[in-house]
TITORVO-971616 format. One record per atom (N, C-alpha, C, O): residue in one letter; x, y, z. Coordinates in steps of 0.2 Angstrom, whole numbers, padded with zeros to 4 digits, always signed. Layout:
<atoms>
AXYZ...
</atoms>
This chain:
<atoms>
M-0208+0140-0230M-0210+0147-0234M-0207+0150-0236M-0205+0154-0232E-0205+0152-0244E-0202+0157-0245E-0204+0164-0244E-0210+0165-0243Y-0199+0167-0243Y-0201+0176-0242Y-0193+0181-0244Y-0188+0179-0244F-0196+0187-0244F-0190+0191-0246F-0188+0194-0239F-0193+0196-0235N-0183+0195-0237N-0182+0199-0233N-0178+0206-0235N-0172+0205-0236I-0183+0212-0235I-0180+0217-0236I-0176+0224-0230I-0179+0226-0225R-0170+0224-0233R-0168+0230-0229R-0168+0237-0233R-0166+0238-0238G-0170+0241-0229G-0171+0247-0232G-0166+0253-0231G-0162+0252-0226G-0166+0258-0234G-0160+0263-0231G-0154+0264-0238G-0150+0268-0237D-0156+0260-0242D-0148+0260-0246D-0152+0266-0253D-0158+0265-0254V-0148+0271-0257V-0148+0274-0263V-0147+0270-0268V-0141+0268-0269M-0153+0269-0275M-0150+0266-0280M-0146+0270-0284M-0147+0276-0282E-0140+0268-0289E-0137+0272-0290E-0130+0268-0295E-0127+0263-0294G-0128+0271-0299G-0124+0268-0304G-0126+0268-0310G-0129+0273-0312E-0125+0263-0316E-0125+0261-0322E-0130+0254-0321E-0128+0250-0316F-0134+0254-0324F-0138+0246-0327F-0141+0246-0336F-0143+0250-0339T-0140+0240-0338T-0141+0237-0342T-0147+0232-0344T-0146+0226-0343P-0151+0233-0346P-0158+0230-0344P-0157+0223-0351P-0156+0224-0357S-0158+0218-0347S-0159+0211-0353S-0162+0212-0358S-0165+0218-0359G-0162+0207-0363G-0167+0206-0369G-0173+0206-0368G-0173+0203-0362N-0177+0208-0369N-0185+0206-0369N-0186+0200-0370N-0185+0197-0375K-0188+0196-0364K-0190+0189-0367K-0195+0189-0371K-0196+0185-0375N-0203+0195-0369N-0206+0194-0374N-0208+0195-0381N-0212+0195-0385E-0202+0197-0381E-0200+0198-0391E-0194+0193-0392E-0192+0192-0398A-0191+0191-0388A-0185+0185-0390A-0189+0177-0392A-0186+0174-0396L-0195+0175-0388L-0198+0171-0389L-0202+0169-0396L-0201+0164-0399P-0207+0175-0398P-0209+0175-0405P-0203+0175-0411P-0204+0172-0416V-0199+0178-0410V-0195+0180-0415V-0190+0174-0415V-0188+0172-0421L-0188+0170-0410L-0186+0163-0411L-0190+0158-0417L-0189+0154-0422A-0196+0160-0414A-0202+0155-0418A-0202+0158-0425A-0204+0154-0429A-0202+0163-0427A-0202+0166-0433A-0196+0166-0437A-0196+0168-0443S-0190+0162-0433S-0184+0161-0438S-0187+0155-0442S-0184+0155-0448L-0190+0152-0441L-0194+0145-0443L-0197+0147-0451L-0199+0143-0455L-0197+0152-0451L-0200+0156-0457L-0197+0156-0465L-0200+0156-0470C-0190+0157-0461C-0183+0157-0466C-0181+0153-0466C-0178+0150-0462N-0181+0151-0475N-0177+0146-0477N-0169+0147-0477N-0167+0149-0482G-0166+0147-0473G-0159+0152-0473G-0158+0152-0465G-0162+0150-0461K-0152+0156-0464K-0149+0157-0457K-0151+0164-0456K-0152+0168-0460V-0152+0164-0448V-0153+0171-0445V-0149+0173-0439V-0148+0169-0434V-0147+0178-0438V-0144+0179-0431V-0149+0185-0427V-0152+0190-0428V-0149+0181-0421V-0152+0185-0417V-0147+0188-0410V-0143+0185-0407K-0149+0195-0408K-0142+0196-0404K-0146+0198-0398K-0152+0201-0399N-0144+0198-0391N-0147+0203-0384N-0151+0198-0385N-0156+0200-0388V-0151+0191-0384V-0156+0184-0384V-0155+0184-0376V-0149+0184-0375P-0159+0184-0371P-0158+0182-0365P-0157+0176-0363P-0161+0172-0366D-0153+0174-0358D-0153+0167-0358D-0156+0164-0350D-0154+0164-0344I-0161+0162-0353I-0167+0160-0347I-0169+0154-0351I-0168+0152-0356K-0175+0151-0346K-0176+0143-0347K-0182+0144-0352K-0181+0139-0356D-0186+0148-0354D-0190+0149-0360D-0186+0149-0365D-0187+0145-0370V-0182+0154-0365V-0177+0154-0373V-0176+0145-0373V-0179+0143-0378R-0172+0142-0369R-0167+0135-0369R-0173+0132-0373R-0172+0130-0379I-0179+0131-0369I-0185+0128-0372I-0185+0126-0377I-0185+0121-0380M-0185+0133-0379M-0189+0135-0387M-0183+0133-0392M-0184+0129-0396L-0178+0134-0391L-0172+0133-0394L-0172+0123-0395L-0171+0121-0400E-0173+0120-0389E-0173+0112-0389E-0179+0111-0394E-0178+0107-0399I-0187+0114-0394I-0192+0112-0397I-0189+0115-0404I-0190+0110-0407M-0186+0119-0408M-0184+0121-0413M-0179+0116-0415M-0181+0113-0420S-0174+0114-0412S-0169+0110-0413S-0173+0102-0417S-0172+0100-0423S-0178+0100-0411S-0181+0093-0415S-0184+0093-0420S-0184+0088-0423L-0187+0099-0423L-0190+0101-0429L-0185+0100-0434L-0187+0099-0440G-0177+0101-0434G-0172+0101-0438G-0168+0107-0439G-0164+0106-0444A-0169+0112-0436A-0166+0118-0434A-0159+0118-0434A-0158+0116-0428V-0155+0119-0435V-0149+0121-0432V-0147+0127-0429V-0147+0133-0432V-0145+0126-0422V-0146+0133-0418V-0137+0131-0416V-0135+0126-0416S-0134+0137-0416S-0127+0138-0415S-0128+0145-0410S-0131+0151-0410K-0123+0143-0405K-0121+0150-0399K-0118+0153-0402K-0114+0149-0404K-0115+0159-0403K-0110+0162-0406K-0108+0166-0399K-0102+0168-0398S-0112+0168-0393S-0108+0170-0388S-0116+0170-0384S-0121+0169-0387P-0115+0172-0376P-0121+0169-0372P-0127+0173-0373P-0132+0171-0369N-0126+0179-0377N-0131+0181-0380N-0132+0182-0386N-0135+0187-0387E-0130+0178-0393E-0130+0178-0399E-0132+0172-0401E-0129+0167-0399L-0136+0170-0406L-0138+0166-0408L-0140+0166-0415L-0143+0170-0418E-0135+0159-0420E-0138+0159-0427E-0141+0152-0428E-0139+0146-0427I-0146+0154-0431I-0150+0150-0432I-0153+0146-0439I-0157+0150-0443D-0151+0142-0441D-0153+0138-0450D-0159+0135-0449D-0159+0130-0445S-0165+0137-0453S-0168+0132-0454S-0171+0131-0461S-0177+0131-0464S-0166+0129-0463S-0168+0128-0471S-0169+0121-0472S-0171+0119-0478N-0169+0116-0466N-0170+0108-0466N-0177+0108-0461N-0178+0102-0459I-0180+0110-0459I-0185+0109-0455I-0191+0106-0458I-0195+0108-0463K-0192+0100-0453K-0196+0095-0455K-0204+0094-0451K-0204+0094-0445T-0209+0093-0455T-0215+0089-0453T-0215+0086-0447T-0215+0080-0448V-0216+0087-0441V-0216+0082-0435V-0221+0085-0431V-0223+0091-0431P-0223+0080-0425P-0226+0082-0420P-0221+0086-0415P-0215+0086-0414L-0225+0089-0413L-0220+0095-0408L-0219+0091-0401L-0224+0089-0398D-0213+0090-0399D-0212+0086-0392D-0217+0088-0387D-0216+0094-0385K-0222+0084-0384K-0226+0085-0380K-0222+0088-0373K-0224+0093-0370E-0218+0083-0370E-0216+0086-0364E-0211+0094-0365E-0213+0098-0361L-0208+0094-0368L-0206+0102-0369L-0211+0106-0370L-0211+0111-0366C-0216+0106-0374C-0223+0110-0375C-0226+0112-0368C-0228+0118-0367G-0226+0107-0365G-0229+0107-0360G-0226+0110-0353G-0230+0110-0348K-0219+0113-0354K-0217+0117-0350K-0216+0125-0351K-0214+0129-0347I-0219+0127-0357I-0218+0133-0356I-0226+0136-0361I-0229+0131-0364R-0228+0142-0362R-0233+0144-0363R-0233+0146-0370R-0238+0143-0374T-0228+0150-0373T-0226+0153-0378T-0224+0146-0384T-0220+0147-0388S-0226+0140-0383S-0225+0135-0386S-0230+0136-0393S-0229+0134-0399I-0234+0139-0391I-0242+0140-0396I-0239+0145-0402I-0243+0147-0407L-0233+0146-0402L-0231+0152-0406L-0228+0149-0412L-0227+0152-0416F-0227+0143-0412F-0224+0138-0417F-0230+0136-0422F-0229+0134-0427A-0236+0138-0420A-0241+0135-0423A-0241+0139-0430A-0243+0137-0436G-0240+0147-0428G-0241+0153-0436G-0236+0151-0441G-0238+0148-0446P-0229+0151-0439P-0224+0149-0444P-0224+0141-0447P-0221+0140-0453L-0227+0136-0443L-0226+0130-0447L-0233+0129-0450L-0232+0127-0456V-0237+0130-0449V-0242+0129-0453V-0242+0137-0459V-0246+0136-0464A-0239+0141-0459A-0238+0144-0466A-0232+0142-0471A-0232+0143-0477R-0227+0140-0466R-0221+0135-0471R-0223+0130-0473R-0225+0130-0479L-0224+0125-0469L-0225+0118-0470L-0232+0117-0471L-0233+0112-0474G-0237+0119-0470G-0245+0117-0470G-0248+0114-0466G-0254+0114-0466S-0243+0112-0461S-0249+0108-0455S-0242+0108-0449S-0236+0108-0449V-0248+0108-0442V-0243+0105-0437V-0248+0103-0433V-0254+0104-0432V-0243+0097-0428V-0248+0094-0422V-0245+0099-0416V-0239+0100-0416L-0248+0100-0413L-0247+0105-0408L-0249+0102-0400L-0255+0100-0399P-0245+0101-0395P-0246+0097-0389P-0250+0104-0385P-0248+0110-0386L-0254+0103-0381L-0255+0109-0374L-0250+0112-0374L-0245+0109-0373P-0250+0119-0375P-0245+0121-0372P-0245+0122-0363P-0250+0122-0360G-0239+0124-0359G-0238+0122-0352G-0239+0131-0349G-0242+0135-0352G-0234+0130-0344G-0233+0139-0342G-0239+0139-0335G-0244+0135-0334D-0236+0145-0333D-0239+0147-0329D-0246+0148-0330D-0248+0149-0336V-0252+0148-0324V-0257+0148-0325V-0259+0153-0319V-0258+0153-0313I-0263+0160-0324I-0263+0165-0322I-0270+0168-0323I-0270+0174-0322G-0275+0164-0323G-0280+0165-0326G-0282+0163-0331G-0279+0158-0333R-0286+0166-0335R-0291+0161-0341R-0286+0163-0347R-0284+0168-0347R-0284+0159-0352R-0279+0161-0356R-0280+0157-0362R-0275+0153-0365R-0286+0158-0364R-0290+0155-0370R-0285+0154-0377R-0280+0157-0378L-0287+0150-0382L-0282+0150-0387L-0287+0151-0393L-0284+0149-0398D-0293+0152-0394D-0297+0152-0397D-0298+0157-0403D-0301+0157-0409T-0293+0162-0400T-0293+0170-0404T-0286+0167-0408T-0284+0171-0412H-0283+0163-0408H-0277+0160-0412H-0281+0156-0417H-0282+0158-0423F-0283+0151-0415F-0286+0145-0421F-0293+0150-0427F-0294+0149-0432F-0295+0156-0423F-0300+0160-0427F-0296+0162-0432F-0297+0160-0437G-0290+0167-0431G-0286+0169-0435G-0283+0164-0440G-0282+0166-0446F-0282+0158-0438F-0280+0153-0443F-0285+0151-0448F-0284+0149-0453E-0292+0151-0445E-0298+0150-0450E-0299+0153-0454E-0301+0151-0460Q-0297+0160-0452Q-0300+0166-0459Q-0294+0167-0464Q-0295+0170-0469L-0289+0164-0462L-0282+0164-0468L-0283+0156-0471L-0279+0154-0475G-0288+0150-0469G-0289+0145-0474G-0286+0139-0469G-0286+0134-0472A-0284+0140-0464A-0283+0133-0460A-0289+0129-0458A-0295+0131-0459S-0288+0125-0456S-0294+0122-0450S-0289+0119-0445S-0283+0118-0445Y-0294+0117-0440Y-0290+0114-0434Y-0294+0109-0430Y-0300+0111-0430S-0293+0102-0426S-0296+0096-0424S-0292+0096-0417S-0286+0096-0418H-0295+0095-0413H-0293+0091-0407H-0291+0084-0407H-0294+0078-0408V-0286+0084-0405V-0281+0077-0406V-0281+0076-0398V-0284+0078-0393S-0276+0069-0398S-0276+0067-0391S-0270+0073-0386S-0264+0073-0389D-0271+0075-0382D-0268+0080-0377D-0265+0086-0383D-0259+0087-0384G-0270+0088-0387G-0267+0095-0392G-0272+0096-0397G-0278+0095-0397Y-0268+0099-0404Y-0273+0100-0407Y-0268+0100-0415Y-0262+0100-0415K-0272+0099-0421K-0269+0098-0426K-0271+0102-0431K-0276+0101-0434I-0267+0107-0433I-0269+0113-0439I-0266+0111-0446I-0260+0109-0447V-0269+0112-0450V-0269+0110-0457V-0271+0115-0461V-0277+0118-0460A-0266+0117-0466A-0270+0124-0471A-0271+0119-0478A-0268+0116-0481S-0277+0121-0479S-0278+0117-0486S-0277+0121-0494S-0280+0126-0496G-0273+0119-0495G-0268+0124-0499G-0265+0129-0495G-0265+0129-0489K-0262+0135-0501K-0260+0141-0498K-0263+0146-0494K-0268+0149-0496L-0261+0147-0489L-0265+0153-0483L-0267+0158-0489L-0263+0160-0493K-0273+0162-0488K-0276+0167-0492K-0277+0175-0487K-0280+0176-0481G-0274+0178-0490G-0275+0185-0484G-0282+0187-0484G-0285+0188-0489R-0285+0188-0478R-0290+0190-0476R-0292+0196-0471R-0288+0195-0466D-0296+0201-0470D-0298+0205-0466D-0300+0201-0459D-0304+0196-0459I-0297+0203-0455I-0300+0198-0446I-0298+0203-0442I-0293+0206-0441F-0305+0203-0437F-0305+0208-0432F-0306+0203-0425F-0310+0199-0424L-0301+0205-0422L-0300+0199-0416L-0304+0202-0410L-0305+0207-0409D-0307+0196-0408D-0312+0199-0401D-0308+0200-0396D-0312+0202-0391E-0301+0200-0395E-0298+0202-0391E-0292+0205-0393E-0290+0202-0399A-0287+0210-0389A-0281+0211-0392A-0276+0206-0390A-0271+0209-0387S-0275+0199-0392S-0271+0196-0387S-0264+0196-0391S-0262+0194-0397V-0261+0197-0387V-0253+0198-0391V-0250+0191-0392V-0249+0192-0398T-0249+0185-0391T-0248+0180-0394T-0252+0180-0399T-0250+0180-0404A-0259+0180-0400A-0263+0179-0405A-0262+0183-0411A-0264+0180-0416T-0259+0190-0410T-0258+0194-0416T-0251+0191-0419T-0249+0190-0425E-0247+0190-0413E-0240+0186-0416E-0241+0181-0421E-0238+0180-0427N-0245+0177-0418N-0247+0171-0423N-0250+0171-0429N-0248+0167-0433I-0255+0175-0429I-0257+0179-0434I-0254+0181-0440I-0255+0181-0446V-0251+0184-0437V-0244+0190-0442V-0240+0186-0444V-0239+0185-0451M-0238+0181-0440M-0233+0176-0444M-0235+0171-0449M-0232+0170-0454A-0243+0168-0447A-0244+0165-0453A-0245+0170-0459A-0243+0169-0465A-0249+0175-0457A-0251+0180-0464A-0244+0182-0467A-0244+0186-0472V-0239+0180-0466V-0234+0183-0470V-0232+0180-0477V-0229+0183-0481L-0234+0174-0478L-0232+0170-0482L-0239+0168-0485L-0239+0164-0489A-0243+0170-0483A-0252+0170-0487A-0252+0173-0494A-0248+0178-0495E-0255+0171-0498E-0257+0174-0503E-0263+0181-0501E-0267+0181-0496G-0259+0187-0506G-0263+0191-0504G-0264+0197-0498G-0258+0196-0495T-0267+0202-0494T-0266+0204-0491T-0271+0203-0485T-0277+0201-0486S-0268+0204-0480S-0271+0203-0472S-0270+0209-0468S-0265+0212-0467V-0279+0212-0465V-0278+0215-0463V-0282+0213-0454V-0287+0211-0453I-0276+0216-0450I-0276+0212-0443I-0280+0219-0438I-0277+0224-0437K-0286+0218-0436K-0290+0225-0434K-0290+0221-0426K-0290+0215-0426N-0291+0225-0420N-0289+0225-0415N-0283+0221-0412N-0283+0218-0407A-0279+0223-0416A-0271+0220-0414A-0269+0220-0409A-0272+0224-0405A-0264+0218-0407A-0260+0220-0400A-0254+0225-0402A-0251+0224-0407S-0251+0229-0398S-0247+0235-0400S-0241+0236-0397S-0237+0240-0398E-0241+0231-0391E-0235+0231-0388E-0228+0231-0390E-0227+0227-0395P-0222+0234-0387P-0217+0235-0389P-0213+0227-0393P-0209+0227-0398H-0215+0222-0388H-0213+0217-0393H-0217+0213-0398H-0215+0209-0402V-0222+0215-0398V-0225+0214-0406V-0222+0217-0411V-0219+0215-0416Q-0223+0224-0409Q-0216+0229-0414Q-0210+0226-0415Q-0207+0225-0421G-0207+0224-0411G-0200+0220-0411G-0201+0214-0417G-0199+0215-0422L-0205+0209-0415L-0207+0206-0419L-0208+0207-0428L-0205+0204-0433C-0213+0211-0428C-0213+0214-0435C-0208+0218-0439C-0208+0217-0445R-0203+0222-0435R-0198+0223-0439R-0192+0217-0440R-0188+0218-0445F-0190+0212-0436F-0189+0206-0437F-0190+0204-0444F-0186+0204-0449L-0199+0202-0444L-0201+0199-0451L-0199+0204-0457L-0197+0201-0462N-0199+0211-0457N-0199+0216-0461N-0192+0216-0463N-0190+0219-0468S-0187+0213-0459S-0179+0213-0461S-0179+0207-0466S-0175+0207-0471M-0183+0201-0465M-0182+0194-0468M-0186+0197-0475M-0185+0193-0480G-0189+0202-0475G-0193+0202-0482G-0198+0204-0483G-0201+0205-0488A-0204+0203-0474A-0210+0203-0476A-0212+0210-0475A-0207+0214-0474K-0219+0211-0477K-0221+0216-0479K-0227+0218-0475K-0233+0216-0477I-0225+0223-0468I-0230+0224-0465I-0231+0229-0463I-0225+0232-0463S-0235+0234-0462S-0239+0240-0460S-0241+0241-0454S-0245+0237-0452G-0241+0246-0451G-0246+0249-0447G-0242+0246-0439G-0246+0246-0434V-0235+0245-0439V-0233+0242-0434V-0234+0247-0428V-0233+0254-0429G-0236+0246-0423G-0237+0251-0417G-0245+0254-0415G-0248+0257-0411T-0248+0250-0420T-0256+0254-0420T-0260+0246-0419T-0257+0241-0418N-0266+0247-0419N-0270+0243-0419N-0273+0239-0425N-0277+0234-0424V-0271+0241-0428V-0272+0239-0437V-0265+0237-0441V-0260+0240-0443I-0265+0231-0442I-0259+0229-0445I-0260+0226-0452I-0265+0222-0454S-0256+0228-0454S-0258+0226-0464S-0252+0221-0465S-0247+0222-0462V-0254+0215-0468V-0247+0210-0470V-0248+0209-0477V-0253+0206-0479E-0245+0211-0481E-0244+0209-0488E-0241+0203-0488E-0236+0202-0486G-0244+0197-0490G-0240+0192-0492G-0234+0191-0495G-0235+0195-0500V-0227+0188-0497V-0225+0186-0498V-0223+0179-0500V-0225+0175-0496D-0219+0178-0505D-0217+0170-0507D-0211+0167-0502D-0211+0161-0500S-0207+0172-0499S-0202+0167-0496S-0199+0174-0492S-0199+0179-0494L-0195+0171-0485L-0193+0176-0482L-0184+0173-0483L-0181+0167-0483I-0180+0180-0482I-0172+0178-0482I-0169+0180-0475I-0172+0183-0471G-0163+0178-0474G-0160+0178-0469G-0158+0186-0466G-0160+0191-0469T-0156+0186-0460T-0157+0194-0458T-0153+0193-0450T-0152+0188-0446E-0151+0197-0449E-0149+0200-0442E-0153+0204-0439E-0156+0208-0442H-0155+0202-0432H-0160+0205-0426H-0157+0206-0419H-0156+0201-0416T-0157+0212-0418T-0156+0214-0410T-0161+0214-0406T-0163+0220-0405I-0165+0210-0401I-0169+0210-0396I-0169+0217-0393I-0165+0219-0390G-0176+0219-0393G-0176+0226-0390G-0174+0225-0381G-0174+0219-0379P-0173+0230-0377P-0171+0230-0370P-0178+0228-0366P-0184+0228-0369D-0177+0225-0360D-0184+0223-0357D-0186+0230-0353D-0183+0231-0348Y-0192+0233-0356Y-0194+0239-0354Y-0197+0237-0345Y-0198+0239-0339I-0199+0232-0347I-0202+0231-0337I-0196+0231-0333I-0195+0234-0327E-0189+0227-0336E-0185+0227-0330E-0182+0235-0329E-0181+0238-0324A-0181+0238-0337A-0179+0244-0336A-0183+0250-0330A-0181+0254-0326G-0189+0249-0332G-0196+0252-0327G-0193+0251-0320G-0191+0256-0317S-0193+0246-0319S-0192+0243-0311S-0188+0247-0308S-0189+0251-0303F-0180+0247-0312F-0174+0251-0310F-0176+0258-0309F-0176+0261-0304I-0179+0261-0313I-0181+0268-0313I-0184+0270-0307I-0183+0274-0303S-0190+0265-0305S-0194+0266-0300S-0191+0265-0293S-0194+0266-0288L-0185+0262-0292L-0182+0261-0289L-0177+0267-0285L-0176+0268-0279C-0174+0270-0293C-0170+0277-0290C-0175+0282-0289C-0175+0284-0283A-0179+0284-0292A-0184+0289-0290A-0186+0288-0283A-0185+0293-0278M-0187+0281-0282M-0191+0280-0272M-0184+0281-0268M-0185+0284-0263T-0179+0279-0270T-0173+0281-0265T-0169+0286-0266T-0164+0287-0263G-0172+0293-0271G-0168+0298-0273G-0161+0297-0275G-0157+0302-0274G-0159+0290-0279G-0152+0290-0281G-0152+0292-0287G-0156+0296-0288E-0146+0290-0292E-0146+0293-0298E-0142+0288-0303E-0136+0286-0302L-0147+0286-0307L-0145+0279-0312L-0145+0280-0319L-0150+0283-0322T-0140+0278-0323T-0141+0279-0330T-0141+0272-0333T-0136+0268-0332V-0146+0271-0336V-0150+0265-0339V-0148+0263-0347V-0152+0265-0352K-0143+0260-0349K-0141+0259-0354K-0145+0254-0358K-0148+0249-0356N-0143+0257-0365N-0146+0253-0370N-0152+0252-0371N-0154+0247-0372T-0156+0258-0369T-0165+0258-0369T-0168+0261-0376T-0164+0264-0380D-0174+0261-0377D-0175+0265-0383D-0184+0269-0381D-0189+0266-0381P-0182+0274-0378P-0189+0277-0375P-0195+0277-0378P-0200+0276-0377G-0191+0278-0385G-0198+0279-0390G-0200+0274-0392G-0205+0275-0396L-0199+0268-0392L-0202+0261-0395L-0209+0261-0395L-0213+0261-0400S-0211+0262-0390S-0218+0262-0390S-0222+0267-0393S-0229+0267-0392L-0219+0271-0397L-0222+0276-0401L-0222+0277-0409L-0225+0280-0413I-0217+0271-0411I-0217+0270-0417I-0221+0267-0421I-0223+0262-0419H-0223+0270-0428H-0228+0267-0432H-0223+0268-0439H-0219+0272-0441I-0226+0261-0440I-0220+0259-0447I-0224+0258-0452I-0223+0256-0458
</atoms>
């Protein structure tokens, strides 16, 4: 049986730099497939989920170059329409995030069932509802789903029945290349959703309402290459701040953005 052996009495002090927020990094990597060119993403955490996302992207034809342990260059100029790798998608929940970019750019995607931790009910129907509102259809195929756009996606007013983070991210990524304007209501507004939107805007997307529960996306014809730095993991930073407070120490937390959750663009 695994267990933690905790010895108390020490004071938390010194300096600490939080890792890049994995919940921002994963959708940003997926969104890089929307760009017909190169993007550079910095402060990417070197974790298993990231490595699997990059494997899936490589299988689609993206060229991934590691510039440093936490900096990646991604060239998605020559991605192709092929079914996503079943084994790889079965290892992570966030493989679902490839649906929006691939439907928007290539017109269709065959998506195996996503894997990941089972931490309660984690339904996908909000994702499919959003895609349908934009003009795509979906059907069940062997061990997964097929999502197909009938022509170019069309902007719509969409009210989500749950403020799902990944559904919000997926629908925003699909909407950036749609014709017209999409207004997503009851959208998630977490810092990692904001980070994704800032990344998309830096590629030429036109997203407003970032940080609120109503996100407006004016579709554009294409996106251009950019550089983006993943924001700090605020949960990791908060955990160390709590430890410092509990032990009566003094801690400097570097490279943070205290106002991130209050940003409105």
